[in-house]
C-alpha positions as CSV (number, residue, x, y, z in Angstrom):
1,X,-5.3,-3.9,-24.8
2,X,-7.1,-6.5,-23.3
3,X,-9.8,-5.8,-21.1
4,X,-8.5,-4.4,-17.5
5,X,-10.0,-6.2,-14.5
6,X,-10.0,-3.1,-12.3
7,X,-12.3,0.1,-11.8
8,X,-11.1,3.5,-11.0
9,X,-12.9,6.5,-9.4
10,X,-12.0,9.6,-7.8
11,X,-14.2,11.0,-5.0
12,X,-13.9,13.6,-2.3
13,X,-10.3,13.2,-2.5
14,X,-10.0,9.5,-2.5
15,X,-8.9,7.8,-5.7
16,X,-10.0,4.1,-5.4
17,X,-8.6,1.4,-7.3
18,X,-10.6,-1.7,-7.2
19,X,-9.5,-5.2,-8.7
20,X,-12.5,-6.8,-10.1
21,X,-11.9,-10.4,-11.1
22,X,-13.8,-12.5,-8.5
23,X,-13.9,-15.5,-10.4
24,X,-9.9,-16.0,-9.9
25,X,-9.7,-14.4,-6.5
26,X,-8.7,-11.0,-8.0
27,X,-5.6,-12.3,-9.2
28,X,-4.1,-9.7,-11.3
29,X,-3.2,-10.2,-14.7
30,X,-0.3,-8.2,-16.9
31,X,-2.8,-5.7,-18.5
32,X,-4.6,-4.9,-15.4
33,X,-1.2,-4.2,-13.3
34,X,0.0,-2.1,-16.1
35,X,-3.2,-0.1,-16.0
36,X,-2.9,0.3,-12.4
37,X,0.5,1.5,-12.6
38,X,-0.5,3.8,-15.6
39,X,-3.4,5.4,-13.5
40,X,-1.1,6.0,-10.5
41,X,1.2,8.1,-12.5
42,X,-1.7,10.0,-13.5
43,X,-3.0,10.2,-9.6
44,X,0.3,11.6,-8.6
45,X,0.0,15.0,-10.5
46,X,-3.4,15.6,-9.6
47,X,-4.3,18.0,-6.7
48,X,-7.9,16.5,-6.5
49,X,-6.3,13.2,-5.2
50,X,-5.4,13.2,-1.3
51,X,-5.0,9.6,-0.8
52,X,-5.1,6.2,-2.9
53,X,-7.2,3.3,-1.9
54,X,-6.6,-0.5,-3.0
55,X,-9.5,-2.5,-2.6
56,X,-11.1,-5.7,-4.3
57,X,-14.5,-7.1,-5.3
58,X,-15.9,-10.1,-3.6
59,X,-14.3,-11.8,-0.9
60,X,-10.5,-11.9,-1.7
61,X,-8.1,-9.2,-1.8
62,X,-5.6,-10.7,-4.3
63,X,-4.4,-14.0,-4.7
64,X,-1.2,-12.8,-6.7
65,X,-0.3,-13.1,-10.3
66,X,-2.2,-15.1,-13.1
67,X,-0.5,-18.5,-13.4
68,X,-2.3,-19.1,-16.7
69,X,-0.5,-16.2,-17.9
70,X,3.0,-17.3,-16.8
71,X,2.3,-20.6,-18.6
72,X,1.4,-18.8,-21.9
73,X,4.4,-16.6,-21.4
74,X,6.3,-19.9,-21.4
75,X,7.3,-19.3,-17.7
76,X,9.5,-16.3,-18.7
77,X,9.6,-14.5,-15.1
78,X,11.1,-11.4,-15.9
79,X,8.1,-9.7,-17.5
80,X,6.1,-10.4,-14.2
81,X,8.7,-9.2,-11.7
82,X,9.6,-5.8,-13.9
83,X,5.7,-5.0,-14.1
84,X,5.3,-5.5,-10.3
85,X,8.4,-3.5,-9.7
86,X,7.0,-0.6,-11.7
87,X,3.7,-1.0,-9.6
88,X,5.6,-0.9,-6.4
89,X,7.7,1.9,-7.1
90,X,4.8,4.0,-8.0
91,X,3.2,3.3,-4.8
92,X,6.2,4.1,-2.8
93,X,7.2,7.2,-4.6
94,X,4.1,8.8,-5.2
95,X,3.1,11.8,-2.8
96,X,0.0,10.6,-1.6
97,X,-0.5,8.1,1.0
98,X,-1.7,4.5,0.1
99,X,-4.1,2.6,2.0
100,X,-4.9,-1.2,1.2
101,X,-8.2,-2.5,2.6
102,X,-7.3,-6.5,2.9
103,X,-10.0,-9.0,3.3
104,X,-10.2,-12.7,2.4
105,X,-7.4,-14.4,0.5
106,X,-4.2,-12.3,0.0
107,X,-1.3,-14.2,-1.4
108,X,1.6,-14.0,-3.7
109,X,1.4,-10.6,-5.4
110,X,-1.1,-9.5,-3.3
111,X,0.7,-10.1,-0.2
112,X,3.7,-7.9,-2.0
113,X,1.1,-5.3,-2.6
114,X,0.3,-5.2,1.0
115,X,3.7,-4.8,1.9
116,X,4.1,-1.8,-0.3
117,X,1.0,0.1,0.8
118,X,1.8,2.6,3.3
119,X,-1.1,1.8,5.5
120,X,-2.5,-1.7,5.2
121,X,-5.6,-2.3,7.1
122,X,-6.8,-6.1,7.4
123,X,-9.8,-8.0,8.4
124,X,-8.7,-10.2,11.4
125,X,-10.0,-13.2,9.6
126,X,-8.0,-12.4,6.3
127,X,-5.6,-15.4,5.0
128,X,-2.7,-13.5,4.1
129,X,0.4,-15.7,2.8
130,X,3.3,-16.0,0.3
131,X,3.4,-19.3,-1.5
132,X,5.8,-18.9,-4.1
133,X,8.2,-21.6,-2.8
134,X,5.4,-24.1,-3.4
135,X,5.6,-22.9,-7.1
136,X,9.2,-23.1,-7.6
137,X,10.0,-19.3,-7.3
138,X,12.8,-17.6,-5.3
139,X,10.6,-14.7,-4.0
140,X,12.6,-11.5,-4.0
141,X,9.9,-8.7,-3.2
142,X,9.2,-9.7,0.2
143,X,12.3,-10.5,1.9
144,X,13.7,-7.3,2.5
145,X,10.2,-5.9,3.5
146,X,9.5,-8.9,6.1
147,X,13.0,-8.6,7.5
148,X,12.6,-5.2,8.3
149,X,9.0,-5.6,9.8
150,X,9.0,-9.0,11.3
151,X,12.6,-10.3,11.8
152,X,14.4,-13.4,10.6
153,X,12.6,-16.1,12.0
154,X,9.4,-15.0,11.0
155,X,10.3,-14.1,7.6
156,X,11.6,-17.6,7.4
157,X,8.5,-19.1,8.5
158,X,6.3,-17.2,6.3
159,X,8.5,-17.7,3.1
160,X,9.8,-21.0,3.4
161,X,6.6,-22.8,4.8
162,X,3.9,-20.7,2.7
163,X,1.6,-21.3,5.4
164,X,-1.1,-18.2,5.5
165,X,-1.6,-16.3,8.7
166,X,-4.7,-14.4,9.7
167,X,-5.1,-10.7,9.6
168,X,-5.0,-10.8,13.3
169,X,-1.7,-12.6,13.3
170,X,0.0,-10.0,10.8
171,X,-1.5,-7.1,13.3
172,X,0.7,-8.8,16.2
173,X,3.8,-9.0,14.2
174,X,3.6,-5.7,12.5
175,X,2.8,-6.7,9.1
176,X,-0.2,-4.5,8.8
177,X,-1.1,-1.2,10.5
178,X,-4.1,-2.5,12.0
179,X,-6.5,-5.3,12.0
180,X,-10.3,-5.0,13.0
181,X,-13.2,-7.7,12.7
182,X,-14.2,-8.4,9.3
183,X,-17.8,-6.3,9.9
184,X,-15.7,-3.1,11.0
185,X,-13.3,-3.1,7.9
186,X,-15.2,-0.9,5.9
187,X,-15.9,1.7,8.5
188,X,-12.4,1.6,9.7
189,X,-10.8,2.1,6.2
190,X,-13.3,5.0,5.7
191,X,-12.3,6.6,8.9
192,X,-8.5,6.3,7.9
193,X,-9.5,8.1,4.6
194,X,-11.0,10.8,6.3
195,X,-8.3,11.3,8.6
196,X,-5.6,11.4,5.9
197,X,-7.9,13.6,3.6
198,X,-8.3,16.2,6.5
199,X,-4.6,16.6,6.6
200,X,-2.4,19.1,4.7
201,X,-1.4,17.3,1.4
202,X,2.1,19.1,1.7
203,X,3.0,17.9,5.0
204,X,1.8,14.2,4.2
205,X,4.2,14.4,1.1
206,X,7.1,15.5,3.0
207,X,6.6,13.0,5.9
208,X,6.1,10.1,3.5
209,X,9.1,11.1,1.3
210,X,11.0,11.5,4.4
211,X,10.1,8.2,6.4
212,X,11.0,6.2,3.3
213,X,14.3,7.9,2.7
214,X,15.3,7.5,6.3
215,X,14.6,3.9,6.1
216,X,18.1,3.1,5.0
217,X,19.8,5.5,7.6
218,X,21.2,4.9,11.0
219,X,18.5,6.3,13.7
220,X,20.9,9.0,14.4
221,X,21.1,10.1,10.6
222,X,17.5,9.3,10.1
223,X,16.5,11.7,13.1
224,X,18.6,14.3,11.6
225,X,17.4,14.0,8.1
226,X,13.7,14.1,9.3
227,X,14.8,17.2,11.7
228,X,16.0,19.2,8.8
229,X,12.9,18.2,6.8
230,X,10.6,19.5,9.7
231,X,12.6,22.7,10.4
232,X,12.7,23.8,6.6
233,X,9.1,23.1,6.3
234,X,8.2,25.1,9.4
235,X,10.2,28.1,7.9
236,X,8.9,28.0,4.3
237,X,5.5,26.3,4.1
238,X,2.3,28.0,5.5
239,X,0.9,24.8,6.8
240,X,2.5,25.0,10.4
241,X,0.8,28.3,11.0
242,X,-2.5,27.3,9.7
243,X,-2.6,24.1,11.6
244,X,-1.5,26.0,15.1
245,X,-4.1,28.8,14.3
246,X,-6.9,26.3,13.6
247,X,-6.2,24.5,16.8
248,X,-6.3,27.4,18.7
249,X,-9.3,28.8,17.0
250,X,-11.2,25.3,17.4
251,X,-11.8,25.3,13.6
252,X,-10.7,22.9,10.9
253,X,-7.6,23.8,9.1
254,X,-8.0,25.5,5.5
255,X,-4.9,24.2,4.3
256,X,-3.3,26.4,1.7
257,X,-2.4,25.4,-1.8
């Protein structure tokens, strides 16, 4: 296997996936993409992983795929789309919540990575865009996600013009969970990680799975689906009782395994 341009670590319940390819604005080559996907498959089975953070070295989050690699593979698109799909599927289906720290340039596959993170948090001056139309590529990952979040005209604007928007603008239109001044990004991300780590893993797992399952339902069906999950969890899981008791006793919850 070629060198992997990413570093993986687990500490205090947080699995950190850091892309490390500053010279190419953290563009992800095939081997690195496969390595990240394999590591997520490992993390999903680990009780010591409560949340997964995607971040990058340097001043760019991710400039997408490696164009030199595209040429070397004689412009075949399938290997790239298939491996991106595997990665995005792992992100969405793994039980732990995923957070993305978005700073600097976030383009192409990096844009799609943002879209598939549960909680993307951006620096307000980050540059976020989908320039694939300028590369002669008909993007198929972004449109469904964008349409749901920002509506038809903005989706058309972002995908057809390829012009980037700032992290602040991305927050305004609902593309990211929140944006903050660049100097506060690290502290904000750590605060979110702490908040997620303090919650019951079982509750977050059921909430994440329930929300994504309800996304394709009508509002009435989605409400009924999530209500059924909530009531069944309250009957069978110990987290409800522990959470209420901890609040009444003014202590931190001790979530049962």
